[in-house]
Phi, psi and omega in degrees: 000103183284143178282142175268007183266102181263128182250136173247110180282127186251341184190137168231119180223173179249124173255128183257160180296148185282083182194150173263010182301138178253010184286137172248151178208169173232158182218130184281160175270144175264179178297331179284344173274312188294336175297341184250358203286357168250002181295150174300152181293163175262131183237132181227153176232137175241108182267129179240118182268128177220101180300139178065026177293119185263151175302328180297307182296320178302309186280331181272338186234303184297306185299314179300320181285326171295316178297313183295318175293327175293328177294322177294317183291326179292337174294324177278336183242053186306317180302335179291341179272356175270205182226157166270123182238157177217082173299155189297334182265004181258135180290330174218160178296151173218166181272128178232133177241135170231160186300341180274358186277158176188184185256135180283129175238120181254137174247130186216169176230140182243149176264357187292162173281105181308313182298322182292308189278352178249016178266171176275345183291170181291125174217167182294128182293331184293344180293332185272345185299316179296349185268358185255130177283149181277135174268116186285121176225154178219184178302319186244004184209141180212134177292152176284311184217161169221148182234147172222132180241114188244126178276132167251097187310135176064019180224315180158202180209166178224159176240120176257133180231126173250123180240144176284130190288339177283351181252321187223136171261179181307316180296315179299314180293324174294323179296323179289316178301317184291328177295313180300316179296319178298320178292321183293323183293327180292332180300333177275007187254008174058050182283148179284336184239165176299142179303152177227163180288335180305131010262024178286157180302135174273121185297146179239133178248020185295104181284345180294347182281350177253108182270149181204067187294337180260007176068048179289331179306313182291325178302314181293321179297314179297326178297314181294319183295321180289323185290314185275345179065030184198152171261087191217150179264001174298145190268154177302151171286184179308135176286333175231149176292141185229023177303127171067026178278160174232164182236158172197163177238134177243161183234141165241127180272173174305316185298316178298316176302319182291324178296317177298316179301319182291323175296322181289312182297326175301316180292314187293321179301319180286327189258324188222050190302320181291347179248359190297334181290339184282349188276144176265087186263062177284173176295324180300311182294313184296315181299310178294319178301315179290316181291319180302316183297317178292331173297307184299312181298324181285337175285328184064210184086190184294127176297339181267003183290151184283142178236135175247127186221161178156196180199172180257128185261136173280128182257002186308308181276354184263346177273162184234105006278163182299147174274139183298144183289346175269004176300129177251122183151197177261140170214045183228150178225139180281145175224116185224152184216171183249146174209183171249158182301327182300326180298332179263336184272344174305156180295342174260020189302316180298317176297323180299309184299317185295316183292319179296317180293320177300319178301316183295315177298321176296320175301317179298316183297327180279000177078024186269346186243028178292152185320124184241159181301328183264010182304308184287323182294330176280334179284332183306311180295333178292316179302315177296320180297318180296320181290345180261001174113357174298136182284129180250140177240111179213183187220141172244153176078181182196151178281000178274348190271344180051055180296340181273003172274007181269084182259109181278359178125345182253029180091164176294162181293146175291319181207144174241126180236144168261096187296328189286003175289341181274002173251342182248336184081011180279164169259156182251132180249141173205154170284139185301146177301311190244350188245120182294127175084008183259140182251128172272135180233114174270136185227138170235125184208166169298153188303316180293320180288328175296324176299314177295316181297315180302315183291318178296321179302316184278316181299324185290346180257007176285145174296000000 
């Protein structure tokens, strides 16, 4: 299935922080960073619709303002302009910034139909790939982020960002994009001084807020070296094959969520009446449980086949003391478990998934699942199994990030996509752009599986 998106690269440049400082510095990785440092990068797209957008306006006004505001943003997010390096005499990688460093920015033009690829409907996953910049990595050096700004003449533009998972988690990367957008929007307000982030959150890179008295960080580094059989910063290839996949976005309204909750509680009332009040049936849990069941049924196959399921939890508010929400880096850990397809395809499949996910969240709240030395070593067999075809159920993004709040001055995004879900097999969560209480679920599947998923998703919500 060939992509109809032809890209013409017009410029590749480096944007440096807005400063004359000659200071260089290094920043260590924490245990929450090293657990991710060979994972594939995270790729996001922000689509902005501007009817009758001309190449002249794009190159003469939009690009200069985006670059200038990016330079201002990097002054606040200085480590992102540096690189992850791993000198031979260093036991683990670390972030290093020098005054010559900056972020690679690609400017391109696309022939794709903007409305089609930024719509909720089914479209080829490969159409989004040319809009994502490549993150340059080698054995001993890796870029933090890469950006691409692509024009769709007379339709709009999009911003693609690829982030190294060892540097940023979802909350951090969203915070960076929103800071950049906030500064860019101020450029159009004819201010007497350079724009500032105030009253937006000022990013913190203070690694002292993450404690690691037993050296879990080095345990994870050694796990990665053993798994990849090399001392390298090169990233893993796609975890799952994604040839000829398609994408689509589905929605769950408040009424839909309540309907799923009622169905689950009805089963719990029958089977565990005395315990039902103990279940954590949040929108997150119910959304995942419902979508996971649709995923498993869409794949079909043997009911005894193995399923790997779970999610990545944010630990900022769960640590003691809590980590500030403006902390930039990773403060997330993966939690995955085994089941069989039958557990999900059974008539009580949604209740099964909701109960298991609820148990994990309750354990997190009790502080029982904080980063352990064996977390990554237990995850390695799961990664291998997924690469060999075992179905994985996971999630990227969050309804807590407000990705649609990133207004660079030309309106909020028409659509935000996590492109890398078609490399990991995860579903993507986001709070709806326009509808209060509505959850967006981005899905990437083979075409036949997508058709089944769409039917199951709709039919399961009917009265």
